[in-house]
C-alpha positions in Angstrom: 0.0 0.0 0.0 1.7 3.2 -1.3 0.5 6.6 -0.4 1.7 9.5 -2.5 1.1 13.2 -2.3 1.5 15.7 -5.1 0.8 19.4 -5.7 -0.1 20.6 -9.1 -1.3 23.8 -10.8 -5.0 23.1 -11.2 -6.2 26.3 -12.7 -4.9 29.7 -13.9 -7.5 32.4 -14.3 -6.9 35.7 -16.1 -8.8 38.4 -14.3 -9.7 42.0 -15.1 -8.4 44.6 -17.4 -4.8 44.4 -16.0 -4.8 40.6 -16.6 -4.0 39.6 -13.0 -3.3 35.9 -12.6 -5.1 33.8 -10.0 -3.4 30.5 -9.6 -5.2 27.6 -7.9 -3.2 24.6 -6.8 -4.5 21.1 -6.0 -2.9 18.8 -3.4 -3.7 15.2 -4.3 -3.4 12.2 -2.0 -3.3 8.8 -3.7 -3.3 5.3 -2.4 -2.0 2.7 -4.8 -2.6 5.1 -7.7 -6.2 5.9 -6.7 -7.1 9.4 -5.6 -8.4 9.4 -2.0 -8.3 13.2 -1.3 -7.9 16.5 -3.1 -7.7 20.0 -1.6 -7.2 23.4 -3.2 -5.3 26.5 -2.2 -4.4 29.8 -3.9 -0.7 29.6 -3.1 0.7 33.2 -3.1 -2.5 34.7 -4.2 -3.1 37.0 -7.1 -0.1 37.8 -9.3 -0.1 41.3 -10.8 1.7 42.4 -14.0 4.5 44.2 -12.1 5.6 41.1 -10.2 8.8 39.3 -10.8 7.8 35.8 -12.0 11.3 34.3 -12.4 10.7 31.9 -9.5 7.2 30.8 -10.8 6.4 27.5 -12.5 6.9 27.6 -16.3 3.2 27.3 -16.9 2.6 30.5 -15.0 5.4 32.2 -16.9 4.0 31.1 -20.2 0.6 32.6 -19.5 2.0 35.8 -18.1 4.2 36.3 -21.1 1.2 36.0 -23.4 -1.3 38.2 -21.6 1.1 40.8 -20.0 1.7 42.8 -23.1 3.7 46.1 -22.8 0.4 47.9 -23.1 -1.1 45.9 -20.1 2.0 46.5 -18.0 2.0 50.2 -18.8 -1.8 50.5 -18.0 -1.1 48.7 -14.6 1.8 51.1 -13.9 -0.3 54.1 -14.7 -3.2 52.8 -12.6 -0.9 52.2 -9.6 0.6 55.7 -9.9 -2.9 57.2 -9.5 -3.9 54.9 -6.7 -0.8 55.6 -4.6 
């Protein structure tokens, strides 16, 4: 009887005009290859276009590099300048 535990990216959502990334992780417990439990968490929370993503999983980087265009990054920068 082997019990294993793994954590995977379950979902990446692109949210709002500034293309924030919401990443949901799943922790899966299996016994002899059969899933017996699954829980979810949001990890570090929402990732905004000004964040350094060098330490993120490649899947997150790939999505960010597609949706965080120079225009989106500039719009986020301009928005944050007004909010502060």
